[in-house]
TIVO-2410 file (N, C-alpha, C; in nm, 3 decimals):
# residues 97
REC num residu      c1      c2      c3 atome chaine
REC   1      M   7.889  10.551   8.900     N      A
REC   1      M   7.858  10.493   9.030    CA      A
REC   1      M   7.818  10.348   9.010     C      A
REC   2      E   7.860  10.262   9.101     N      A
REC   2      E   7.831  10.120   9.086    CA      A
REC   2      E   7.696  10.085   9.147     C      A
REC   3      E   7.638   9.977   9.097     N      A
REC   3      E   7.509   9.935   9.146    CA      A
REC   3      E   7.525   9.850   9.271     C      A
REC   4      A   7.418   9.845   9.354     N      A
REC   4      A   7.424   9.772   9.481    CA      A
REC   4      A   7.447   9.623   9.462     C      A
REC   5      G   7.409   9.566   9.348     N      A
REC   5      G   7.421   9.423   9.326    CA      A
REC   5      G   7.561   9.377   9.292     C      A
REC   6      I   7.654   9.467   9.268     N      A
REC   6      I   7.789   9.431   9.232    CA      A
REC   6      I   7.865   9.392   9.358     C      A
REC   7      A   7.941   9.283   9.352     N      A
REC   7      A   8.016   9.234   9.468    CA      A
REC   7      A   8.118   9.336   9.513     C      A
REC   8      M   8.150   9.334   9.644     N      A
REC   8      M   8.246   9.429   9.699    CA      A
REC   8      M   8.382   9.415   9.631     C      A
REC   9      S   8.417   9.295   9.586     N      A
REC   9      S   8.548   9.275   9.523    CA      A
REC   9      S   8.562   9.356   9.395     C      A
REC  10      N   8.452   9.398   9.336     N      A
REC  10      N   8.455   9.478   9.213    CA      A
REC  10      N   8.444   9.627   9.241     C      A
REC  11      R   8.420   9.665   9.365     N      A
REC  11      R   8.402   9.805   9.400    CA      A
REC  11      R   8.535   9.873   9.422     C      A
REC  12      M   8.535   9.999   9.387     N      A
REC  12      M   8.655  10.080   9.404    CA      A
REC  12      M   8.630  10.187   9.510     C      A
REC  13      L   8.737  10.238   9.566     N      A
REC  13      L   8.727  10.343   9.667    CA      A
REC  13      L   8.648  10.463   9.616     C      A
REC  14      S   8.666  10.498   9.491     N      A
REC  14      S   8.594  10.613   9.435    CA      A
REC  14      S   8.443  10.594   9.435     C      A
REC  15      G   8.397  10.469   9.436     N      A
REC  15      G   8.254  10.441   9.438    CA      A
REC  15      G   8.196  10.422   9.576     C      A
REC  16      Y   8.278  10.441   9.681     N      A
REC  16      Y   8.230  10.426   9.819    CA      A
REC  16      Y   8.119  10.527   9.842     C      A
REC  17      P   8.005  10.484   9.898     N      A
REC  17      P   7.888  10.571   9.906    CA      A
REC  17      P   7.890  10.680  10.012     C      A
REC  18      A   7.991  10.684  10.098     N      A
REC  18      A   7.993  10.783  10.206    CA      A
REC  18      A   8.122  10.864  10.201     C      A
REC  19      A   8.121  10.980  10.266     N      A
REC  19      A   8.239  11.067  10.270    CA      A
REC  19      A   8.344  11.014  10.367     C      A
REC  20      K   8.302  10.936  10.466     N      A
REC  20      K   8.394  10.877  10.563    CA      A
REC  20      K   8.399  10.726  10.544     C      A
REC  21      I   8.518  10.672  10.545     N      A
REC  21      I   8.541  10.527  10.538    CA      A
REC  21      I   8.549  10.480  10.683     C      A
REC  22      I   8.457  10.393  10.724     N      A
REC  22      I   8.456  10.344  10.861    CA      A
REC  22      I   8.475  10.192  10.859     C      A
REC  23      V   8.577  10.145  10.930     N      A
REC  23      V   8.608  10.002  10.939    CA      A
REC  23      V   8.596   9.958  11.084     C      A
REC  24      D   8.522   9.850  11.106     N      A
REC  24      D   8.505   9.793  11.240    CA      A
REC  24      D   8.531   9.644  11.237     C      A
REC  25      C   8.585   9.592  11.348     N      A
REC  25      C   8.602   9.448  11.364    CA      A
REC  25      C   8.570   9.411  11.508     C      A
REC  26      D   8.467   9.329  11.526     N      A
REC  26      D   8.428   9.284  11.659    CA      A
REC  26      D   8.532   9.190  11.719     C      A
REC  27      R   8.602   9.117  11.638     N      A
REC  27      R   8.701   9.019  11.688    CA      A
REC  27      R   8.830   9.086  11.733     C      A
REC  28      C   8.879   9.179  11.653     N      A
REC  28      C   9.006   9.245  11.683    CA      A
REC  28      C   8.988   9.370  11.771     C      A
REC  29      G   8.869   9.425  11.767     N      A
REC  29      G   8.845   9.550  11.838    CA      A
REC  29      G   8.890   9.672  11.759     C      A
REC  30      I   8.916   9.654  11.632     N      A
REC  30      I   8.961   9.764  11.547    CA      A
REC  30      I   8.843   9.855  11.513     C      A
REC  31      H   8.866   9.984  11.525     N      A
REC  31      H   8.771  10.085  11.475    CA      A
REC  31      H   8.856  10.192  11.411     C      A
REC  32      A   8.833  10.216  11.283     N      A
REC  32      A   8.910  10.316  11.211    CA      A
REC  32      A   8.817  10.399  11.124     C      A
REC  33      Q   8.848  10.526  11.113     N      A
REC  33      Q   8.768  10.616  11.030    CA      A
REC  33      Q   8.861  10.705  10.951     C      A
REC  34      Y   8.835  10.716  10.819     N      A
REC  34      Y   8.919  10.794  10.730    CA      A
REC  34      Y   8.831  10.878  10.638     C      A
REC  35      D   8.888  10.987  10.591     N      A
REC  35      D   8.822  11.072  10.494    CA      A
REC  35      D   8.844  11.015  10.354     C      A
REC  36      K   8.736  10.989  10.284     N      A
REC  36      K   8.744  10.925  10.151    CA      A
REC  36      K   8.827  11.008  10.052     C      A
REC  37      L   8.802  11.138  10.044     N      A
REC  37      L   8.874  11.222   9.948    CA      A
REC  37      L   9.024  11.227   9.980     C      A
REC  38      E   9.058  11.231  10.108     N      A
REC  38      E   9.199  11.231  10.147    CA      A
REC  38      E   9.265  11.099  10.109     C      A
REC  39      M   9.195  10.988  10.128     N      A
REC  39      M   9.251  10.857  10.091    CA      A
REC  39      M   9.273  10.848   9.941     C      A
REC  40      L   9.182  10.904   9.863     N      A
REC  40      L   9.198  10.903   9.717    CA      A
REC  40      L   9.319  10.987   9.676     C      A
REC  41      E   9.338  11.103   9.741     N      A
REC  41      E   9.451  11.190   9.709    CA      A
REC  41      E   9.584  11.123   9.743     C      A
REC  42      V   9.590  11.059   9.859     N      A
REC  42      V   9.716  11.001   9.907    CA      A
REC  42      V   9.749  10.870   9.837     C      A
REC  43      G   9.650  10.779   9.827     N      A
REC  43      G   9.679  10.646   9.775    CA      A
REC  43      G   9.619  10.614   9.641     C      A
REC  44      G   9.539  10.704   9.586     N      A
REC  44      G   9.474  10.678   9.458    CA      A
REC  44      G   9.355  10.583   9.473     C      A
REC  45      D   9.289  10.559   9.362     N      A
REC  45      D   9.174  10.470   9.363    CA      A
REC  45      D   9.222  10.325   9.370     C      A
REC  46      R   9.154  10.244   9.447     N      A
REC  46      R   9.193  10.103   9.461    CA      A
REC  46      R   9.072  10.020   9.503     C      A
REC  47      P   9.079   9.891   9.481     N      A
REC  47      P   8.967   9.804   9.519    CA      A
REC  47      P   8.945   9.805   9.670     C      A
REC  48      L   8.819   9.803   9.713     N      A
REC  48      L   8.787   9.807   9.855    CA      A
REC  48      L   8.839   9.686   9.930     C      A
REC  49      T   8.844   9.570   9.865     N      A
REC  49      T   8.895   9.451   9.933    CA      A
REC  49      T   9.042   9.468   9.968     C      A
REC  50      H   9.122   9.525   9.879     N      A
REC  50      H   9.264   9.549   9.905    CA      A
REC  50      H   9.281   9.655  10.013     C      A
REC  51      L   9.198   9.758  10.007     N      A
REC  51      L   9.206   9.866  10.104    CA      A
REC  51      L   9.174   9.814  10.244     C      A
REC  52      L   9.072   9.730  10.257     N      A
REC  52      L   9.035   9.674  10.388    CA      A
REC  52      L   9.151   9.594  10.447     C      A
REC  53      T   9.214   9.513  10.366     N      A
REC  53      T   9.329   9.434  10.411    CA      A
REC  53      T   9.442   9.526  10.457     C      A
REC  54      E   9.467   9.632  10.382     N      A
REC  54      E   9.573   9.726  10.416    CA      A
REC  54      E   9.542   9.799  10.547     C      A
REC  55      I   9.417   9.840  10.566     N      A
REC  55      I   9.378   9.911  10.687    CA      A
REC  55      I   9.397   9.824  10.811     C      A
REC  56      V   9.344   9.702  10.807     N      A
REC  56      V   9.354   9.617  10.928    CA      A
REC  56      V   9.499   9.575  10.954     C      A
REC  57      R   9.575   9.555  10.850     N      A
REC  57      R   9.718   9.520  10.868    CA      A
REC  57      R   9.791   9.635  10.937     C      A
REC  58      R   9.765   9.758  10.894     N      A
REC  58      R   9.831   9.875  10.955    CA      A
REC  58      R   9.783   9.899  11.097     C      A
REC  59      K   9.664   9.854  11.130     N      A
REC  59      K   9.611   9.867  11.266    CA      A
REC  59      K   9.660   9.754  11.357     C      A
REC  60      G   9.736   9.660  11.301     N      A
REC  60      G   9.797   9.555  11.381    CA      A
REC  60      G   9.723   9.423  11.386     C      A
REC  61      C   9.623   9.402  11.304     N      A
REC  61      C   9.548   9.276  11.302    CA      A
REC  61      C   9.632   9.168  11.234     C      A
REC  62      T   9.645   9.056  11.300     N      A
REC  62      T   9.717   8.943  11.241    CA      A
REC  62      T   9.620   8.836  11.192     C      A
REC  63      L   9.492   8.850  11.225     N      A
REC  63      L   9.392   8.750  11.186    CA      A
REC  63      L   9.359   8.755  11.038     C      A
REC  64      K   9.383   8.866  10.971     N      A
REC  64      K   9.352   8.880  10.829    CA      A
REC  64      K   9.433   8.782  10.745     C      A
REC  65      E   9.552   8.748  10.792     N      A
REC  65      E   9.643   8.662  10.717    CA      A
REC  65      E   9.630   8.514  10.756     C      A
REC  66      T   9.551   8.482  10.857     N      A
REC  66      T   9.544   8.345  10.906    CA      A
REC  66      T   9.470   8.253  10.810     C      A
REC  67      V   9.507   8.126  10.813     N      A
REC  67      V   9.444   8.026  10.728    CA      A
REC  67      V   9.326   7.960  10.801     C      A
REC  68      D   9.326   7.969  10.933     N      A
REC  68      D   9.222   7.910  11.016    CA      A
REC  68      D   9.087   7.974  10.986     C      A
REC  69      A   8.996   7.899  10.928     N      A
REC  69      A   8.865   7.952  10.887    CA      A
REC  69      A   8.780   7.997  11.006     C      A
REC  70      Y   8.806   7.944  11.124     N      A
REC  70      Y   8.727   7.979  11.242    CA      A
REC  70      Y   8.786   8.095  11.321     C      A
REC  71      N   8.901   8.142  11.281     N      A
REC  71      N   8.968   8.249  11.355    CA      A
REC  71      N   9.010   8.361  11.259     C      A
REC  72      K   8.924   8.395  11.166     N      A
REC  72      K   8.953   8.499  11.067    CA      A
REC  72      K   8.916   8.637  11.121     C      A
REC  73      C   8.977   8.736  11.065     N      A
REC  73      C   8.943   8.874  11.095    CA      A
REC  73      C   8.801   8.901  11.048     C      A
REC  74      G   8.727   8.973  11.127     N      A
REC  74      G   8.589   9.004  11.092    CA      A
REC  74      G   8.568   9.149  11.050     C      A
REC  75      A   8.674   9.214  11.005     N      A
REC  75      A   8.666   9.355  10.969    CA      A
REC  75      A   8.569   9.377  10.853     C      A
REC  76      I   8.488   9.480  10.869     N      A
REC  76      I   8.390   9.518  10.766    CA      A
REC  76      I   8.390   9.669  10.749     C      A
REC  77      Y   8.340   9.711  10.635     N      A
REC  77      Y   8.313   9.854  10.615    CA      A
REC  77      Y   8.179   9.880  10.681     C      A
REC  78      F   8.180   9.952  10.792     N      A
REC  78      F   8.060   9.975  10.871    CA      A
REC  78      F   7.951  10.042  10.788     C      A
REC  79      N   7.988  10.138  10.703     N      A
REC  79      N   7.890  10.209  10.620    CA      A
REC  79      N   7.824  10.118  10.519     C      A
REC  80      L   7.892  10.012  10.477     N      A
REC  80      L   7.838   9.922  10.375    CA      A
REC  80      L   7.755   9.809  10.436     C      A
REC  81      S   7.769   9.783  10.566     N      A
REC  81      S   7.696   9.673  10.627    CA      A
REC  81      S   7.546   9.697  10.624     C      A
REC  82      E   7.503   9.823  10.636     N      A
REC  82      E   7.360   9.855  10.628    CA      A
REC  82      E   7.308   9.828  10.487     C      A
REC  83      E   7.386   9.867  10.387     N      A
REC  83      E   7.348   9.844  10.247    CA      A
REC  83      E   7.332   9.695  10.220     C      A
REC  84      K   7.424   9.616  10.273     N      A
REC  84      K   7.423   9.472  10.251    CA      A
REC  84      K   7.299   9.408  10.314     C      A
REC  85      S   7.266   9.448  10.438     N      A
REC  85      S   7.151   9.389  10.504    CA      A
REC  85      S   7.019   9.438  10.445     C      A
REC  86      A   7.019   9.556  10.385     N      A
REC  86      A   6.897   9.609  10.325    CA      A
REC  86      A   6.867   9.543  10.191     C      A
REC  87      A   6.970   9.499  10.121     N      A
REC  87      A   6.951   9.437   9.990    CA      A
REC  87      A   6.921   9.288  10.007     C      A
REC  88      P   6.814   9.240   9.947     N      A
REC  88      P   6.782   9.098   9.960    CA      A
REC  88      P   6.884   9.011   9.886     C      A
REC  89      N   6.910   8.892   9.941     N      A
REC  89      N   7.004   8.804   9.876    CA      A
REC  89      N   6.938   8.732   9.759     C      A
REC  90      A   7.013   8.655   9.682     N      A
REC  90      A   6.961   8.589   9.563    CA      A
REC  90      A   6.848   8.491   9.597     C      A
REC  91      Y   6.862   8.421   9.709     N      A
REC  91      Y   6.757   8.326   9.749    CA      A
REC  91      Y   6.627   8.399   9.780     C      A
REC  92      A   6.639   8.510   9.852     N      A
REC  92      A   6.519   8.589   9.885    CA      A
REC  92      A   6.454   8.644   9.758     C      A
REC  93      K   6.534   8.689   9.663     N      A
REC  93      K   6.480   8.740   9.537    CA      A
REC  93      K   6.405   8.630   9.462     C      A
REC  94      A   6.462   8.509   9.458     N      A
REC  94      A   6.400   8.399   9.387    CA      A
REC  94      A   6.269   8.357   9.451     C      A
REC  95      K   6.260   8.369   9.583     N      A
REC  95      K   6.139   8.334   9.656    CA      A
REC  95      K   6.038   8.449   9.658     C      A
REC  96      G   6.080   8.565   9.612     N      A
REC  96      G   5.990   8.679   9.609    CA      A
REC  96      G   5.975   8.746   9.744     C      A
REC  97      V   6.076   8.730   9.829     N      A
REC  97      V   6.070   8.789   9.963    CA      A
REC  97      V   6.125   8.928   9.961     C      A
***
């Protein structure tokens, strides 16, 4: 199992902390939910960053591919957003917050 401090780009589907993969995007309006074990059986283990791109592309989002920094897709793994906000960032750690 991977530690919370490891960047999402290094995480694999097999290390996803929940049984359901939930993807949300406030900009596109995408909401998708998948069974983790079924995804592993069908597509094998893969990096979460690649999987997120694949999910939003299949849901019809065109913002994921855009170069415009102000009009990017905002898709996130809903289950991981709580983990991210609960873990202090490097600046907070250095300040002892």
